[in-house]
Residue, then its C-alpha position, 0 to 999 in steps of 0.5 A: m968860292d969867290r972871296p972878298k979881295i985881299v988888300s993892304p992894311e991901309e986900304w982895309r982901314q979905309e974900307r972899314d971906316e966907310l962901313l962904320k959910317a953906314e953902321k953909325e947911320a943904322t944905329r941912329v935910325q934904330d935910335a929914332l925907331a925906338a923913340r917912335r916906339r915910346r910914342l906909339p899910341m896905346v890900346e886898352f887890353s880889357g879882356t878877362y883872362a885866367f892864366d894857368t901858372p905853377d902858382g895857380e890861376k892869375s889874371l893879366p894884371d897879376l902877370f906884371e908881378g907888381r911892376d908897370q911893364l910886361v914883355i910877353y913872348q908867345f910860344m906857339d902851340i902846335g899840338p900835344g907832344r910837339f914843340c915849335p923849333g923856332c920858339t924853342a931856339f928863341t927861348k934857349n937864346i934868353p939868358e937865364a939872368a934876363p928876367a931878374t935883370l929886366a925886373e931891376s928896370g921895372v919890366t916883367w918878362l914872361n913866356v906864354s903859350n896856349m899849350p896846357l900847363a902840364q905840357i909846358e912844365e914837362y918841356k921846361a924840365r926837359m930843356g932845363w929852363t927856369m924862366p917864367f912860363v904860363s899857359s893861356h890854354g882855354t882863353s882868348f888871349t892868343r886870338d885877342c893878340g891877333m896871333d892865331g897859330g903863330f908867335m909874337l912878342n907883346v909889350f904891355l903897360r899897367d896903370g892900376d888894374a888897367v892894361y894897355r898894349t904898347y907894342n908888338t912884333t913877330s917874324r923878323g921883328v924878334d930877330r934883333l933879340m937873337f944873340v947867335s944870329n946877330i953874332l953870325d951877322l958879324t962873321p964872314y959867312g954870316r948865317q949861311q942861309e939862302w936868303e942872305d946876299s953873300p958872295p957867289g959860292w959862299p956856304q948857304h942852306p935853306t933857312y928852315g932846312 
């Protein structure tokens, strides 16, 4: 296994300072991207949906719970008795306090799945999850979001009864929300996945293996 060279404290500090410049530049790029997101044109989401929830049937505006902003993670439906491991890992990653903390900033967090509500509730109980979770089963919501058979993060803004989609992302786009992955990016071995650019001989395994 090749390892990075061992250097003096002075040389290490110099190398670290050079990396810090690149990290600061990446932060500025992320800030600029966030500013572009806030200015992204919106599209009205005018579909009529009947979401099945533990508190009864609700419309899309109802899901905002009186707030103006709604963030939805769409948990994949892969069939009866089956549950997507990636969506499971993402949901386990969500701090239990996150929905309440987001609500303080006027944002409602919600997990939505095409799974029937009974299947969702059984899995929530098994996993010990308490975050809000509703079913879009029998509606066109998933298809209208453009994510047949996949997962997606969607962001909506409400103005009265009008709902607008302001942002969406999928695949590596949700990666920045994964606590463990982002911590592993700071460690010597990284995520230990085969796609990473690591020194020769560094421990790695198939991403989904």
